[in-house]
C-alpha positions, -999 to 999 in steps of 0.1 A, spaced: 819 -507 291 835 -525 262 835 -557 282 797 -554 287 791 -547 251 812 -578 241 794 -600 266 759 -588 255 769 -593 218 781 -629 226 749 -636 244 728 -625 214 751 -644 190 745 -676 210 707 -671 210 705 -662 173 728 -691 164 707 -715 184 675 -704 166 689 -714 133 673 -701 101 649 -672 101 636 -652 71 624 -619 86 630 -598 117 594 -606 127 601 -644 125 633 -639 145 614 -620 172 588 -647 174 615 -674 177 631 -652 205 598 -652 224 584 -618 215 549 -626 204 522 -605 187 498 -599 215 476 -573 232 500 -545 238 480 -529 265 478 -562 284 516 -566 281 522 -531 293 500 -537 324 518 -570 330 551 -552 328 540 -525 352 525 -551 376 557 -572 377 578 -541 379 560 -534 412 567 -570 423 604 -567 414 607 -535 434 589 -550 464 611 -582 462 642 -560 459 633 -540 491 626 -572 510 659 -589 499 678 -557 507 662 -555 542 669 -591 549 706 -588 538 710 -555 558 697 -571 590 718 -602 584 749 -580 586 756 -573 549 756 -535 551 790 -531 535 781 -556 509 750 -537 500 770 -505 498 794 -521 473 766 -521 446 758 -485 453 795 -476 451 800 -493 417 769 -478 401 777 -443 414 812 -445 399 798 -456 365 800 -432 336 770 -422 315 778 -448 288 778 -476 313 746 -464 329 729 -463 294 741 -499 288 726 -510 321 694 -491 314 688 -501 278 708 -530 264 710 -550 296 673 -554 302 667 -563 265 696 -587 260 694 -603 295 657 -611 290 662 -625 256 691 -647 268 680 -657 303 643 -660 298 638 -665 261 667 -688 256 681 -703 288 648 -707 307 632 -723 277 661 -747 272 664 -756 309 641 -743 336 632 -713 358 656 -721 387 686 -728 365 681 -697 344 676 -676 376 708 -691 391 729 -683 360 713 -648 359 724 -643 395 759 -656 387 763 -630 359 758 -603 386 790 -615 404 808 -587 385 794 -563 411 813 -581 438 783 -582 461 767 -613 475 735 -593 482 734 -583 445 736 -620 435 709 -630 460 687 -602 448 694 -610 412 684 -646 418 650 -636 432 645 -610 406 653 -636 380 626 -659 395 600 -630 393 610 -622 357 609 -659 348 574 -663 363 563 -633 344 576 -649 312 559 -681 320 526 -663 327 527 -641 296 546 -665 272 560 -633 258 593 -614 264 578 -580 260 565 -577 296 597 -590 313 618 -567 291 596 -537 302 597 -548 339 634 -552 338 639 -518 320 617 -500 345 634 -516 374 669 -506 361 656 -471 354 642 -468 389 674 -480 405 694 -454 386 670 -426 393 670 -434 430 707 -436 432 714 -404 414 683 -385 426 674 -376 390 
């Protein structure tokens, strides 16, 4: 848990440092990619892309399952079910917020969609699951496309949060 908090802190430091000078929290948020916009439209985009994320996730898991990666898929479930409440809260809240700021708002803007999705996928190596990395790559593509479409981080953060929440609820039957 401490390692995750340190990593997310470093990611935010890199992003804020790269932005340079900012005067208000509002100006910082704008530079991070959170724009003032129609909130209802952003919520609908977030819900729509959450559905796409969930569908892509099911397709990737099915492909990996039928390709013989059953034990690999089970690895992710094992890790999450062994997590404590603090770790789950980090995954649920901080991860979706910081990862979208870093991977979409910073890295994708500095490089491109494919590179940012690949690095997003690589960060998921911590789970020790190839299927998790493959899934993260495709989910990164969807989140990156959502960011490109909306030109705002609000919807991808919402989609990512809802996706993480759904995974946790489904795993724990809450």
